[in-house]
C-alpha positions in Angstrom: 94.0 111.9 105.0 97.5 113.1 106.0 99.4 115.4 103.7 101.9 112.7 102.7 99.2 110.3 101.7 97.4 113.1 99.8 100.7 113.9 98.0 101.1 110.3 96.9 97.5 110.1 95.7 97.8 113.3 93.7 101.0 112.1 92.0 99.0 109.4 90.2 101.0 107.3 87.8 104.5 108.8 87.4 106.9 108.4 84.6 110.3 108.0 86.2 113.9 108.6 85.2 115.4 111.4 83.1 114.4 113.0 79.8 113.8 110.5 77.0 115.8 112.5 74.4 118.9 112.2 76.6 118.4 108.5 76.6 118.0 108.5 72.9 121.8 108.0 72.5 121.3 104.4 73.4 120.7 101.7 70.9 117.3 100.9 72.5 115.1 102.7 75.0 113.2 100.4 77.2 110.0 101.6 78.9 108.6 99.4 81.7 104.9 99.8 82.3 103.1 98.3 85.3 100.7 95.8 83.8 97.7 96.6 86.0 95.3 94.7 83.8 97.8 92.3 82.1 100.3 92.5 79.3 97.9 92.5 76.3 96.1 95.6 77.8 99.4 97.4 78.2 100.3 96.8 74.5 96.8 97.8 73.4 97.1 101.1 75.3 100.8 101.9 74.8 102.0 99.9 71.8 101.2 102.8 69.4 102.9 105.2 71.7 106.1 103.2 71.5 105.9 103.1 67.7 105.3 106.9 67.6 108.3 107.6 69.8 110.4 105.3 67.8 109.6 107.2 64.6 110.1 110.6 66.3 113.4 109.8 68.0 115.1 107.5 65.4 115.9 104.9 68.1 113.7 101.9 69.0 111.5 102.5 72.0 110.4 99.2 73.4 107.3 98.9 75.6 107.8 96.3 78.3 104.7 95.2 80.3 105.8 94.3 83.9 104.1 92.5 86.7 104.2 94.1 90.2 107.1 92.0 91.5 109.2 92.6 88.3 109.5 96.4 88.4 111.9 96.8 91.3 114.6 94.3 90.0 114.3 95.6 86.5 115.0 99.1 87.6 117.7 98.0 90.1 119.5 96.1 87.4 119.3 98.9 84.8 117.1 96.8 82.4 114.6 99.6 81.9 115.3 103.2 81.2 111.9 104.6 82.1 109.1 103.3 84.3 105.4 104.0 84.3 103.9 102.7 87.6 101.7 103.7 90.4 102.6 106.4 92.9 103.4 103.9 95.7 106.2 102.4 93.5 107.4 105.9 92.7 107.9 106.7 96.4 109.7 103.4 97.0 111.9 103.7 93.9 112.8 107.3 94.7 113.9 106.2 98.1 115.9 103.2 96.9 117.4 104.4 93.7 116.8 108.1 93.4 114.2 107.8 90.7 113.0 111.2 89.4 109.5 111.9 88.0 109.5 113.7 84.7 105.8 113.6 83.8 102.5 112.6 85.3 99.8 110.6 83.5 96.4 112.3 83.9 93.3 110.2 83.2 90.0 111.6 82.1 86.3 111.1 82.6 83.7 112.9 80.6 86.4 114.9 78.9 87.7 116.3 82.3 91.1 115.5 83.8 91.1 113.2 86.9 94.4 113.4 88.8 93.3 111.4 91.9 92.4 107.8 92.4 91.3 105.5 95.2 90.2 102.0 95.9 86.8 100.4 95.5 85.6 97.4 97.6 82.8 95.5 95.9 80.7 92.3 96.2 78.1 90.6 94.1 74.7 92.2 94.4 73.1 89.0 95.5 75.5 88.5 98.5 74.3 89.4 102.0 77.2 91.8 102.5 76.4 95.4 102.9 78.9 97.0 105.3 82.6 96.8 106.0 81.9 94.8 109.2 80.0 92.2 107.1 83.4 91.4 105.4 84.7 89.6 108.5 84.9 85.9 108.0 84.6 86.2 104.2 86.9 85.5 101.3 88.6 88.7 100.2 90.9 89.4 97.3 93.3 92.3 96.5 95.3 92.8 93.3 98.6 92.7 95.3 99.3 93.7 98.9 101.8 96.1 97.3 99.3 97.7 94.9 98.4 101.2 96.1 94.9 101.5 94.5 94.3 97.7 94.3 95.3 96.8 97.8 96.8 99.3 100.2 94.1 101.9 100.2 91.4 99.3 101.0 93.6 97.6 103.6 94.1 100.9 105.3 90.3 101.6 105.3 89.7 98.1 106.8 92.2 98.6 109.5 90.7 102.0 110.4 87.4 100.1 110.9 88.8 97.4 113.1 89.3 94.7 110.4 92.7 93.1 110.2 93.2 91.5 106.8 95.7 89.1 108.3 93.3 87.4 110.7 89.7 88.5 110.1 89.1 87.0 106.7 88.3 83.3 106.0 90.7 83.7 103.1 92.9 86.5 101.8 94.3 86.2 98.3 96.1 88.2 95.7 94.7 88.2 92.2 97.8 89.6 90.5 95.8 91.7 88.0 92.7 93.9 88.5 90.6 91.9 86.0 91.3 88.7 87.9 89.9 90.2 91.1 86.8 91.5 89.5 86.1 88.2 87.7 86.8 86.1 90.9 84.1 88.1 92.7 81.8 87.9 89.7 82.2 84.1 89.4 81.7 83.5 93.2 85.3 82.3 93.8 85.7 85.2 96.3 83.1 87.0 98.4 84.6 90.5 98.0 87.5 92.3 96.4 89.2 95.6 95.9 90.6 97.2 92.8 91.6 100.7 91.8 88.9 103.2 90.9 87.9 103.3 87.2 88.5 99.5 86.8 84.9 98.5 87.1 83.8 101.2 84.7 86.5 100.2 82.2 85.5 96.6 82.3 81.8 97.4 81.9 82.7 99.6 78.8 84.6 96.6 77.4 81.6 94.3 77.9 83.3 92.1 80.5 80.9 92.9 83.4 77.8 94.8 84.3 78.2 97.1 87.2 74.6 96.5 88.1 75.7 93.0 89.2 77.8 94.4 92.0 77.4 96.4 95.2 79.9 98.9 96.4 80.8 98.7 100.1 81.3 101.9 102.0 80.5 103.9 98.8 81.5 107.6 99.0 79.4 109.8 96.8 80.9 113.2 96.4 81.0 113.9 92.7 84.1 111.9 91.9 83.5 110.3 88.5 84.2 106.7 89.5 82.7 104.5 92.3 84.9 104.4 95.3 85.1 103.2 98.9 88.3 104.9 100.1 89.6 108.4 100.4 91.5 109.7 97.3 
């Protein structure tokens, strides 16, 4: 992987804009968070953080779950003060609006920090799909074409292996949320899908799926704590 792609991947989820205590002079501080798995999940994971910051800073801190296509206009129009989004968005917003990273979210697995992520391509275990080339002529779903871990990384891998998502699939759709992609494959609505690494493990932990029901296409086994198909 090129150095620029590696830099983006290592950046992970970036919190953009300036220091929050500077923004505290405002009547309300609005934090937009990319709703990778939907608004309820954002509030489950970040609602308490908003309440904690409100108490610490003496000004209301509002957590705002945002869909992929809502982040750019919200930042452009000054409707959010901070943004937590994937690294592809950071690079784009830095270019367009001079956004600045002030912190990086570091996930963990087994008590150890995980600073990188990738994409995982998966199918149902009972489907006769075992290789990337087997995906041709099938129905394939991404989270969004603009999603770094839930779209772009897998699309890059497919192109590297001679598969053009624009013409080689029977159907190419966007699920909008990571959970939607996983459930579409699980329920047979789509033949294959791609999501960000750690999504399948998280959904299994929540009791929504069993990973034993899926096959990972082009699985890379190198000690990374989550199943993956792409480079990090």
